[in-house]
C-alpha positions as CSV (number, residue, x, y, z in Angstrom):
1,M,74.0,-28.6,119.6
2,I,76.6,-26.5,122.2
3,R,79.7,-28.0,119.7
4,Y,77.6,-27.0,117.2
5,V,77.2,-23.7,118.0
6,L,80.9,-23.2,118.8
7,R,81.6,-25.1,115.9
8,R,79.6,-22.1,114.1
9,L,81.4,-19.3,115.4
10,L,84.8,-20.6,115.0
11,L,83.8,-20.8,111.1
12,A,82.8,-16.9,111.5
13,V,86.0,-16.0,112.4
14,P,87.6,-16.6,109.2
15,V,84.3,-14.9,107.2
16,L,84.5,-11.4,109.6
17,L,88.3,-11.8,109.1
18,G,87.9,-11.5,104.9
19,V,84.8,-9.0,105.7
20,S,87.1,-7.1,108.0
21,L,89.7,-7.1,104.2
22,G,87.2,-6.0,102.1
23,V,86.1,-3.1,104.3
24,F,89.6,-2.0,104.7
25,L,90.1,-2.1,100.9
26,M,86.7,-0.8,100.0
27,A,87.1,2.2,102.6
28,S,90.3,2.9,101.1
29,A,88.9,3.3,97.3
30,I,86.8,5.8,98.1
31,P,87.5,9.0,96.1
32,G,88.9,11.9,98.6
33,D,91.7,12.3,100.8
34,P,90.5,11.8,104.8
35,A,93.4,14.1,105.5
36,T,92.0,16.8,102.8
37,V,88.5,16.8,104.1
38,L,89.4,17.6,107.4
39,A,92.0,20.0,107.3
40,G,90.0,22.3,105.0
41,D,89.7,23.9,102.0
42,T,92.3,26.8,103.2
43,A,94.7,24.4,104.5
44,S,98.2,24.1,103.1
45,A,100.5,20.9,102.0
46,E,102.4,20.8,105.1
47,Q,99.0,21.0,107.3
48,V,97.0,18.2,105.5
49,E,100.6,16.2,105.5
50,A,100.7,16.9,109.1
51,I,97.0,15.5,109.4
52,R,97.7,12.0,106.9
53,H,101.0,11.6,109.1
54,E,98.7,11.9,112.5
55,L,96.0,9.2,111.2
56,G,98.5,6.7,109.9
57,L,97.2,7.4,106.0
58,D,101.4,8.2,104.8
59,Q,101.8,4.4,105.4
60,P,101.5,1.3,103.0
61,L,98.5,-0.2,102.7
62,P,99.3,-3.2,104.0
63,I,100.7,-1.6,107.5
64,Q,97.7,0.0,107.6
65,Y,95.1,-2.6,107.5
66,L,97.6,-4.8,110.1
67,R,96.9,-1.7,113.0
68,F,93.6,-2.0,111.4
69,L,93.6,-5.9,112.8
70,E,95.6,-4.6,115.7
71,R,93.2,-2.6,117.4
72,L,90.1,-5.3,116.5
73,A,92.6,-7.5,118.4
74,H,92.5,-5.3,121.5
75,G,88.3,-4.5,121.4
76,S,88.5,-1.0,119.7
77,L,87.5,-0.1,116.2
78,G,89.8,2.9,116.1
79,E,88.8,6.7,116.8
80,S,86.4,8.9,114.4
81,T,88.7,11.4,112.7
82,R,85.6,13.8,112.7
83,T,84.6,13.4,116.6
84,H,87.6,11.7,118.0
85,R,85.1,9.5,119.8
86,E,85.7,5.6,120.2
87,V,83.9,4.6,117.0
88,L,81.9,1.5,119.3
89,L,81.3,4.6,121.2
90,E,79.4,6.1,118.0
91,I,78.0,3.0,117.1
92,A,76.7,2.4,120.7
93,D,74.6,5.8,120.5
94,R,73.0,4.5,117.3
95,F,72.6,1.1,117.9
96,P,68.9,1.3,120.3
97,Y,67.4,3.8,117.2
98,T,68.3,0.8,114.3
99,L,67.4,-2.0,116.9
100,A,63.7,-0.1,117.7
101,L,63.3,-0.1,114.1
102,A,64.6,-3.5,113.3
103,L,62.4,-4.6,116.0
104,G,59.1,-2.7,114.7
105,A,59.7,-3.6,110.8
106,V,60.1,-7.6,111.7
107,V,57.0,-7.5,113.9
108,L,55.2,-6.3,111.7
109,S,56.0,-7.4,108.5
110,T,55.7,-10.8,110.2
111,V,51.9,-10.7,111.7
112,V,50.7,-9.2,108.0
113,G,52.8,-11.3,105.9
114,I,52.1,-15.0,107.6
115,S,48.3,-13.6,108.0
116,L,48.1,-13.3,104.1
117,G,49.8,-15.8,103.3
118,V,47.8,-17.9,105.6
119,F,44.7,-16.8,104.4
120,A,46.0,-17.4,100.5
121,A,46.4,-21.3,101.1
122,V,43.6,-21.5,102.8
123,K,41.6,-19.7,100.1
124,R,43.7,-21.3,97.3
125,G,42.5,-20.9,93.9
126,G,39.9,-18.5,94.9
127,A,39.5,-14.4,94.1
128,G,40.6,-14.3,97.8
129,D,44.2,-16.1,97.0
130,Y,44.7,-13.8,94.1
131,L,43.3,-10.7,95.7
132,T,46.2,-11.2,98.4
133,M,49.1,-12.5,96.6
134,G,47.7,-9.4,94.0
135,I,48.9,-7.3,96.6
136,A,51.2,-8.8,97.7
137,I,53.3,-8.8,94.2
138,L,52.8,-5.0,94.4
139,G,54.4,-4.9,97.6
140,L,57.5,-6.5,96.2
141,S,57.4,-3.9,93.0
142,V,56.9,-0.8,95.1
143,P,60.5,0.1,96.6
144,G,60.8,1.0,100.0
145,F,62.3,5.1,99.6
146,L,58.8,5.5,97.4
147,I,56.6,4.5,100.2
148,A,58.7,6.5,102.0
149,L,58.0,9.5,100.4
150,F,54.6,8.8,99.6
151,G,54.1,8.2,103.6
152,I,55.9,11.6,104.3
153,I,53.3,13.7,101.2
154,I,50.8,12.3,102.7
155,F,50.7,12.0,106.1
156,S,53.3,14.4,107.3
157,L,52.7,17.4,104.9
158,N,49.1,17.0,104.3
159,L,47.6,15.5,106.7
160,H,49.8,16.7,109.9
161,W,49.0,13.6,111.6
162,L,52.8,12.5,112.0
163,P,56.3,13.8,112.3
164,V,58.3,14.3,108.9
165,S,62.3,13.3,110.4
166,G,63.7,12.4,113.6
167,A,62.7,10.2,116.9
168,R,61.5,12.3,119.1
169,S,58.1,10.3,119.5
170,P,56.5,7.2,118.9
171,A,54.7,9.0,116.2
172,S,58.1,9.3,114.8
173,Y,58.1,5.3,114.4
174,V,55.7,4.6,112.1
175,L,56.3,5.8,108.8
176,P,60.1,4.4,108.9
177,I,58.4,1.0,110.6
178,V,55.9,1.2,107.3
179,A,58.1,1.9,105.2
180,L,60.8,-1.0,105.9
181,S,57.2,-3.3,106.4
182,L,56.1,-3.3,103.0
183,H,58.5,-5.4,101.1
184,S,59.4,-7.5,103.7
185,A,55.5,-8.7,104.3
186,A,54.8,-9.2,100.8
187,V,57.8,-11.7,100.6
188,K,57.1,-13.3,103.8
189,A,53.3,-13.6,102.4
190,R,54.3,-15.6,99.5
191,I,56.8,-18.2,101.0
192,T,54.0,-18.3,103.8
193,R,51.4,-19.3,101.0
194,S,54.5,-22.2,99.3
195,S,55.2,-23.5,102.2
196,M,51.7,-23.9,103.7
197,L,50.6,-25.4,100.3
198,E,53.5,-27.8,100.7
199,V,52.6,-28.9,104.1
200,F,48.5,-29.2,103.5
201,G,49.4,-32.6,101.6
202,Q,51.4,-34.6,104.3
203,D,49.3,-37.3,106.0
204,Y,49.5,-36.2,109.3
205,L,47.1,-33.4,108.8
206,R,44.7,-35.7,107.2
207,T,45.2,-37.7,110.5
208,A,43.9,-34.7,112.3
209,R,41.1,-34.0,110.4
210,A,40.2,-37.5,110.6
211,K,40.8,-37.2,114.7
212,G,37.9,-34.3,114.5
213,L,39.5,-31.4,115.1
214,R,38.6,-28.1,114.0
215,E,40.0,-26.9,110.6
216,R,41.2,-23.6,112.2
217,L,43.2,-26.2,115.1
218,V,44.9,-27.9,111.9
219,I,45.5,-25.3,110.4
220,L,47.7,-23.1,113.0
221,R,48.6,-25.9,115.3
222,H,49.7,-28.5,112.6
223,A,50.1,-26.7,109.4
224,L,51.6,-23.2,110.0
225,K,54.1,-24.7,112.9
226,N,55.9,-27.4,110.7
227,A,55.7,-24.7,107.7
228,L,57.7,-22.4,109.9
229,I,61.0,-23.7,108.8
230,P,60.9,-21.3,105.4
231,I,59.8,-18.3,106.9
232,S,62.3,-17.8,110.2
233,T,65.1,-18.5,107.6
234,I,63.5,-15.2,105.7
235,I,62.9,-13.3,109.1
236,G,66.6,-14.0,110.2
237,L,67.8,-12.7,107.3
238,Q,65.4,-9.4,107.4
239,F,65.9,-9.0,110.8
240,G,70.2,-9.3,110.1
241,A,69.9,-6.8,107.4
242,L,68.2,-4.5,109.4
243,L,70.2,-4.5,112.1
244,G,73.0,-3.8,110.0
245,G,71.0,-0.3,109.2
246,A,68.1,0.7,106.9
247,F,70.5,3.1,104.9
248,I,68.0,4.5,103.1
249,I,65.2,4.3,105.3
250,E,67.2,6.2,107.9
251,N,68.2,9.2,105.4
252,I,64.6,10.0,104.2
253,F,63.6,10.3,107.7
254,G,66.6,12.1,109.5
255,W,66.5,8.7,111.8
256,P,70.1,8.7,114.2
257,G,70.6,5.1,113.5
258,I,73.7,3.1,112.0
259,G,72.2,3.5,108.8
260,R,72.2,7.1,108.9
261,L,76.0,7.2,110.7
262,A,77.5,5.2,108.3
263,V,76.7,7.3,105.2
264,Q,77.4,10.4,106.7
265,A,81.0,9.2,107.5
266,I,81.3,8.4,104.3
267,F,80.5,11.5,102.7
268,N,82.9,12.9,105.7
269,R,85.7,10.2,104.7
270,D,85.5,9.3,108.3
271,F,87.3,5.8,107.1
272,P,86.7,4.3,111.4
273,V,82.9,5.0,111.3
274,V,82.7,3.3,107.6
275,Q,84.7,0.0,108.5
276,G,82.8,-0.2,112.2
277,T,79.7,0.0,110.9
278,V,80.0,-2.7,108.6
279,L,81.9,-4.8,110.7
280,V,79.2,-4.5,113.2
281,A,76.6,-5.2,110.3
282,A,78.3,-8.4,109.5
283,V,78.6,-9.5,113.1
284,T,75.1,-9.0,113.6
285,Y,73.8,-10.8,110.5
286,A,76.3,-14.0,111.4
287,L,74.6,-14.0,114.6
288,V,71.2,-13.7,114.0
289,N,72.1,-16.3,111.1
290,L,72.9,-18.9,113.5
291,A,70.2,-17.8,116.2
292,V,68.2,-18.7,113.1
293,D,69.9,-22.0,112.6
294,V,69.5,-23.1,116.3
295,F,65.5,-22.2,116.4
296,Y,65.4,-24.4,114.0
297,A,65.5,-27.5,116.4
298,W,62.7,-25.9,118.5
299,L,60.3,-25.6,115.1
300,D,61.1,-29.5,114.1
301,P,62.3,-31.6,116.6
302,R,63.5,-34.7,113.8
303,I,66.3,-32.2,113.4
304,R,69.9,-33.2,115.0
305,Y,73.3,-31.4,114.8
306,S,76.1,-33.1,114.8
């Protein structure tokens, strides 16, 4: 297992290098000149050129990329052109808010999705199955930003139960987490149902029933545990994506997380912050996927990594 983890970490290095190159080229292709944005509309050409020289934007792109890699090698993502703070500090200030949102959304969507999926599988072909899958299809069809807007209109503007934006109180977490959870819960419900139906036909379940175990124990202890591998894959992918920043939802609710930081950096042409947030998202995604692969061995002792 240790050798497998180390090998996966080594294989992630070229992937992250490719991501860094893609992020660098993408940031360079964003329309607009960061020096002009920083200098302001009234700045002279000499002032703009001085800022370009200070930021290193007057150098060829290969030289800029090598300097970017040099900073990465020293554990730095550069300095924000807007706040003049280290990008890592900017991200560290916002990451706890994104982490809280991601954890809440994953927990809520997992509990709801798995519960609905198990219920639908047990009631296969019945009214409960059709109703549950109908709700899941509705959850897949309605985009998260629309759910967020409806939630603000109903629960914030009309009923005045929940805050519109910000992260000032525990109530501020409710609407963003729900908006992020519904689509994820729908995906988990459909995957859980399919996975459970595959497991239901296995011999070991018939053996468990023949031993006289209660149906509830057969479903939860034997069927669900063996059906969790594809479900855990979805959970890991969704958690990694949320840790990278829920860009639309964070901006709708004015949430001070990584997603909102990245969008603000794009509008401000703050390239170091844009590059830093995307790289952090890529690293987080890779680590979460590795953790999910290791988790497989705990779910199914027959899995061995060699």
